C-alpha positions as CSV (number, residue, x, y, z in Angstrom):
1,M,-28.4,24.2,-44.1
2,E,-25.0,24.8,-45.7
3,N,-24.5,27.9,-43.5
4,V,-25.4,25.8,-40.5
5,A,-22.9,23.2,-41.4
6,I,-20.2,25.8,-41.9
7,L,-21.1,27.4,-38.5
8,G,-20.9,24.0,-36.9
9,D,-17.4,23.4,-38.4
10,I,-16.2,26.8,-37.2
11,V,-17.5,26.2,-33.7
12,G,-16.0,22.7,-33.6
13,F,-12.7,24.0,-34.9
14,V,-12.5,26.7,-32.3
15,C,-13.7,24.6,-29.4
16,F,-11.5,21.6,-30.1
17,L,-8.4,23.8,-30.8
18,A,-9.0,25.6,-27.5
19,A,-9.5,22.2,-25.7
20,A,-6.2,20.9,-27.2
21,V,-4.3,24.0,-26.2
22,L,-5.7,24.0,-22.6
23,L,-5.2,20.2,-22.2
24,A,-1.6,20.4,-23.5
25,S,-0.7,23.2,-21.0
26,T,-2.3,21.4,-18.1
27,P,0.3,19.6,-15.8
28,T,-0.2,15.9,-15.2
29,R,0.4,13.8,-12.1
30,P,1.3,10.1,-12.9
31,E,-0.1,8.8,-9.6
32,R,-3.6,10.2,-10.4
33,E,-6.2,9.1,-13.0
34,Y,-5.1,12.0,-15.3
35,T,-1.8,10.6,-16.6
36,P,0.5,11.9,-19.4
37,A,-0.6,9.0,-21.7
38,L,-4.3,10.0,-21.3
39,K,-3.4,13.7,-21.8
40,W,-1.5,13.2,-25.1
41,F,-4.0,10.7,-26.5
42,L,-6.8,13.3,-25.9
43,V,-4.7,16.1,-27.3
44,S,-4.0,14.1,-30.5
45,A,-7.7,13.2,-30.8
46,F,-8.6,16.9,-30.5
47,L,-6.0,18.0,-33.1
48,V,-7.3,15.3,-35.5
49,Y,-10.8,16.8,-35.1
50,V,-9.3,20.3,-35.5
51,Y,-7.7,19.2,-38.8
52,S,-10.9,17.6,-40.0
53,T,-13.1,20.7,-39.3
54,G,-10.4,23.0,-40.7
55,A,-10.3,21.0,-43.9
56,D,-14.1,21.4,-44.2
57,I,-13.9,25.1,-43.6
58,A,-11.1,25.6,-46.2
59,E,-13.1,23.6,-48.7
60,Q,-16.3,25.6,-48.0
61,F,-14.5,28.9,-48.5
62,K,-12.6,27.7,-51.5
63,L,-9.2,28.4,-49.8
64,T,-7.4,25.2,-50.7
65,H,-8.2,21.6,-51.5
66,L,-5.0,20.2,-50.1
67,P,-6.2,19.3,-46.6
68,D,-9.2,17.5,-48.1
69,Y,-7.0,14.9,-49.7
70,F,-5.9,13.6,-46.3
71,E,-9.1,14.3,-44.4
72,G,-10.6,10.8,-44.7
73,Y,-7.4,9.1,-43.5
74,V,-7.0,11.5,-40.6
75,E,-10.6,11.2,-39.4
76,T,-10.1,7.4,-38.9
77,L,-7.5,8.3,-36.2
78,F,-10.1,10.1,-34.1
79,P,-12.0,7.0,-32.7
80,V,-8.7,5.1,-32.4
81,L,-7.1,7.9,-30.3
82,T,-10.3,8.3,-28.3
83,L,-10.4,4.6,-27.5
84,C,-6.7,4.7,-26.5
85,A,-7.6,7.6,-24.2
86,V,-10.4,5.7,-22.6
87,F,-8.1,2.7,-22.1
88,A,-5.5,4.9,-20.6
89,A,-8.0,6.4,-18.2
90,Y,-9.3,2.9,-17.2
91,S,-5.7,1.7,-16.6
92,A,-4.9,4.7,-14.6
93,Q,-8.0,4.2,-12.5
94,Q,-7.0,0.6,-11.7
95,V,-3.5,1.7,-10.7
96,T,-4.9,4.5,-8.6
97,D,-7.2,2.0,-6.8
98,V,-4.3,-0.3,-6.1
99,L,-2.1,2.6,-4.8
100,R,-5.0,3.8,-2.6
101,S,-5.4,0.3,-1.2
102,Q,-1.7,0.0,-0.5
103,R,-1.6,3.4,1.2
104,A,-4.7,2.4,3.3
105,L,-3.0,-0.9,4.3
106,A,0.3,0.9,5.1
107,N,-1.5,3.5,7.2
108,A,-3.5,0.8,9.1
109,H,-0.2,-1.2,9.7
110,E,1.5,1.9,10.9
111,L,-1.4,2.8,13.2
112,M,-1.5,-0.7,14.7
113,T,2.3,-0.7,15.2
114,D,2.1,2.7,17.0
115,I,-0.7,1.4,19.2
116,M,1.3,-1.7,20.1
117,D,4.4,0.3,20.8
118,A,2.5,2.8,23.0
119,A,1.0,0.0,25.1
120,P,2.5,-0.1,28.6
121,A,2.4,-3.9,28.7
122,G,4.8,-6.1,26.9
123,I,3.3,-7.8,23.8
124,M,5.0,-10.5,21.8
125,F,4.1,-13.0,19.1
126,V,6.0,-16.3,19.2
127,D,5.8,-18.9,16.5
128,T,5.0,-22.6,17.1
129,A,8.7,-23.3,17.9
130,G,8.7,-20.6,20.6
131,R,10.8,-18.1,18.7
132,V,9.9,-14.4,19.1
133,S,8.6,-13.1,15.8
134,F,7.3,-9.7,17.0
135,A,7.8,-7.7,20.1
136,N,6.5,-4.2,21.0
137,D,8.7,-1.6,22.6
138,A,7.8,-2.5,26.2
139,A,8.7,-6.2,25.5
140,K,12.0,-5.2,23.8
141,E,13.0,-3.1,26.8
142,T,12.1,-5.6,29.4
143,L,13.7,-8.6,27.7
144,E,16.5,-6.7,26.0
145,L,15.3,-7.8,22.6
146,S,16.7,-6.3,19.4
147,E,15.5,-6.2,15.8
148,D,17.6,-6.6,12.7
149,P,16.9,-3.5,10.5
150,E,17.4,-5.4,7.3
151,T,15.4,-8.6,7.9
152,G,13.1,-7.4,10.7
153,R,13.9,-10.5,12.7
154,V,13.9,-10.2,16.5
155,T,17.0,-11.5,18.2
156,V,17.2,-12.4,21.8
157,P,20.1,-12.0,24.2
158,G,21.7,-14.9,26.2
159,W,18.9,-15.8,28.6
160,T,16.8,-18.8,29.5
161,V,13.1,-19.0,30.2
162,S,11.3,-21.3,32.6
163,A,7.6,-21.5,33.0
164,A,5.9,-22.6,36.3
165,G,9.0,-24.2,37.6
166,G,9.6,-26.3,34.4
167,P,12.8,-26.9,32.6
168,A,14.7,-23.8,31.3
169,A,14.9,-23.1,27.5
170,D,16.3,-20.4,25.3
171,D,12.9,-19.6,23.9
172,F,9.2,-19.6,24.9
173,S,8.4,-23.1,23.6
174,A,7.0,-24.1,27.0
175,L,4.2,-21.6,26.7
176,V,3.5,-22.7,23.1
177,S,3.2,-26.4,24.0
178,D,0.9,-25.7,26.9
179,V,-1.1,-22.5,26.1
180,A,-2.9,-21.4,29.2
181,R,-5.7,-18.9,29.4
182,G,-4.8,-16.7,32.3
183,R,-1.6,-15.6,33.9
184,E,1.3,-17.9,34.3
185,P,4.6,-17.2,36.2
186,V,7.6,-17.1,34.0
187,S,11.2,-16.6,35.0
188,V,13.8,-15.1,32.7
189,L,17.4,-15.7,33.7
190,W,20.4,-14.0,32.1
191,H,23.8,-15.6,32.0
192,D,25.2,-12.9,34.2
193,G,22.9,-13.8,37.0
194,R,20.1,-11.3,36.5
195,R,16.6,-12.6,36.7
196,I,13.1,-11.1,36.2
197,D,9.8,-12.8,37.1
198,L,6.8,-12.1,34.9
199,R,3.2,-13.1,34.9
200,V,2.5,-13.9,31.3
201,S,-0.9,-14.2,29.7
202,S,-1.0,-16.3,26.6
203,E,-3.6,-16.8,23.8
204,P,-3.2,-19.0,20.7
205,L,-3.5,-17.3,17.3
206,R,-5.4,-19.6,15.1
207,D,-5.6,-19.8,11.3
208,A,-8.6,-20.3,9.1
209,T,-8.6,-24.1,9.7
210,G,-8.5,-23.7,13.4
211,G,-4.8,-24.7,13.8
212,V,-2.5,-22.8,16.1
213,G,-0.1,-20.6,14.1
214,G,1.6,-19.1,17.1
215,V,0.9,-17.6,20.5
216,V,0.3,-14.0,21.6
217,L,2.0,-13.3,24.9
218,T,1.4,-10.3,27.1
219,F,2.9,-9.3,30.4
220,E,3.2,-6.4,32.8
221,R,6.4,-4.9,34.0
222,P,8.6,-7.3,36.0
223,I,7.1,-8.1,39.4
224,T,10.5,-8.9,40.9
225,S,14.1,-8.4,39.9
226,S,16.9,-10.1,41.7
227,D,20.5,-11.4,41.4
228,T,21.4,-15.0,41.9
């Protein structure tokens, strides 16, 4: 049995030493589950076990008793370091899941933006006050809208909007106050006399309580364009 114990110590010493060397030489990627913290916790745990088995081997072969004096203290570090490695792996997994979700959300947002911008029809979202919060490329081109690169806010040029012959306003508040299912004629008049006539379809965007949080407007290319 003593020979079996010595053989087990030798096998453990060689295997854990090889594992520590291989692990220490393996590159890590902080954005993945295998992080530098996990790597060095495991390397330290393996080296502790290497020291422990090495001390047993030295004692069995009567080489020296010096390592044996510290063996009991060092062995207590093995479960501590192993638990730290497990916690590091768990934390890295949580971070990885969050990053994966953020990437998926960003990819979905980018895809939806690309689809909206590729649509031939103008698509806008206006808030309850009639201000334009979002416009795709077709809407920006038709209505000469611009977007602040820092704030992302959509700014409108100097034009007025009148819906179905109603009073003119510098926003789309008329369509918000009377949301119509279907197509409604809308005239946009610039200060320099240019005018475009659109047929706008509107649909309320409701929140979880059923309240109207804004209106989605869509329109085709201008049906007429004239100077006044």
